[in-house]
C-alpha positions in Angstrom: -5.0 -7.7 -22.3 -2.3 -9.0 -20.0 -0.1 -6.1 -20.8 -2.4 -3.7 -19.8 -2.9 -5.5 -16.3 0.8 -5.6 -16.0 1.0 -2.0 -16.5 -1.9 -1.4 -13.9 0.1 -3.5 -11.5 3.1 -1.7 -12.2 1.7 1.9 -11.6 -0.1 0.7 -8.4 2.8 -0.5 -6.8 4.5 2.8 -7.6 1.8 4.5 -6.1 1.4 2.4 -2.9 5.3 3.0 -2.5 4.8 6.7 -2.6 1.7 6.7 -0.2 3.5 4.5 2.1 6.6 6.5 2.0 4.8 9.6 2.7 3.0 8.4 5.6 6.5 7.1 6.9 8.4 10.6 6.3 5.4 12.7 8.1 5.6 10.1 11.1 9.5 10.4 11.3 8.9 14.2 11.3 5.9 14.0 14.1 8.5 11.7 16.2 11.5 13.6 15.5 9.9 17.0 16.4 7.3 15.9 19.5 8.4 12.9 20.9 12.1 12.7 20.8 14.6 14.1 23.0 17.6 15.7 20.8 20.2 17.3 22.9 21.6 19.1 19.8 21.1 19.9 16.1 23.5 16.8 15.2 21.4 14.4 17.2 17.9 15.7 15.9 19.1 15.5 12.2 20.3 12.0 12.7 17.0 11.0 14.6 15.4 12.5 11.7 17.6 11.0 9.2 17.2 7.5 10.6 13.3 7.5 10.8 13.2 8.8 7.2 15.4 5.8 6.0 13.7 3.4 7.9 10.2 4.6 6.3 11.5 4.7 3.1 13.1 0.8 3.1 9.4 0.0 4.7 7.9 1.8 2.3 9.9 0.0 -0.9 9.2 -3.2 0.9 5.4 -2.8 1.0 5.8 -1.6 -3.0 7.3 -5.1 -3.6 4.6 -6.9 -1.9 2.1 -4.8 -3.9 3.6 -5.5 -7.0 4.1 -9.5 -6.3 0.5 -9.6 -5.4 -1.0 -7.7 -7.9 1.3 -9.7 -10.4 -0.1 -12.7 -9.0 -3.5 -11.8 -9.1 -3.0 -10.7 -12.8 -2.0 -14.3 -13.6 -5.3 -15.5 -12.1 -7.2 -13.2 -14.4 -8.1 -11.0 -11.7 -7.7 -6.6 -12.5 -7.0 -4.3 -9.8 -9.9 -1.7 -9.5 -9.5 1.4 -7.7 -5.8 1.6 -7.6 -5.7 5.1 -6.5 -7.8 4.5 -3.5 -6.1 1.4 -2.7 -2.7 3.3 -2.5 -4.0 5.9 -0.3 -5.8 3.3 2.1 -2.1 1.5 2.7 -0.7 5.2 3.4 -3.3 5.6 5.6 -3.1 2.2 7.4 0.7 3.0 7.8 -0.1 6.3 9.3 -2.4 4.9 11.8 -0.4 2.1 12.9 2.8 4.2 13.0 1.3 6.8 15.2 -0.5 4.5 17.4 2.8 2.6 18.2 4.6 6.2 18.7 1.8 7.7 20.9 1.1 4.2 22.6 4.4 2.8 23.2 2.8 -0.6 24.5 1.2 -1.3 21.2 4.8 -1.9 19.6 5.2 -5.4 19.0 8.8 -5.6 17.8 10.0 -5.4 14.2 9.6 -9.0 13.1 5.6 -8.8 14.0 5.4 -5.5 12.8 6.7 -5.9 9.0 4.5 -9.4 9.1 1.5 -6.9 9.6 2.4 -4.5 7.0 3.2 -7.3 4.4 -0.4 -8.9 5.1 -2.0 -5.6 5.3 -0.7 -4.5 1.9 -1.5 -8.0 0.4 -4.9 -8.0 1.9 -5.6 -4.5 0.5 -4.5 -5.5 -2.9 -6.4 -8.3 -3.1 -9.7 -6.7 -1.7 -9.3 -4.3 -4.8 -9.1 -6.8 -7.2 -12.1 -8.0 -9.8 -12.3 -11.4 -11.7 -11.9 -9.9 -15.6 -14.6 -11.5 -17.7 -13.8 -13.0 -20.9 -14.4 -10.8 -24.0 -18.0 -11.0 -25.5 -19.8 -12.0 -22.1 -21.8 -8.9 -22.1 -19.6 -7.1 -19.8 -18.6 -4.3 -21.8 -20.3 -0.9 -23.0 -23.7 -1.7 -24.7 -24.2 -4.7 -22.8 -27.8 -3.9 -21.7 -29.7 -4.0 -24.6 -30.6 -7.8 -25.0 -27.3 -9.5 -23.5 -29.2 -11.0 -20.5 -32.6 -12.0 -21.7 -34.0 -14.7 -20.1 -31.5 -14.6 -17.3 
């Protein structure tokens, strides 16, 4: 049982990393293309490369947070549910946050507060997607409807 929960957590962390990375790369492309002044091709590539590297580093950190949070929840007897949607939600939050900070620079709080927000939201989304796993034989599986809860 614990092995399947661990596998779910690992795949979820990888998926969350991919979703966060895609959001960051898309924002790096938008930022470089529309919002950056680039006097030449080398400056354009430098800005784009720097944005992508930063996005990938942040996504890797979010994947680590998802892995640690998921593993902690697994040890507490909770199983992650809807991991595909959870990863997409992390990517969507990243995209909205990055786009808002790019379009309205006054919303940029700085690196430390931004990273704290991303860590907190990643952990919160992961925790929100977990459910307590009932023990075996408690009537939660297939066929639990016939007589399992009589008198309750």
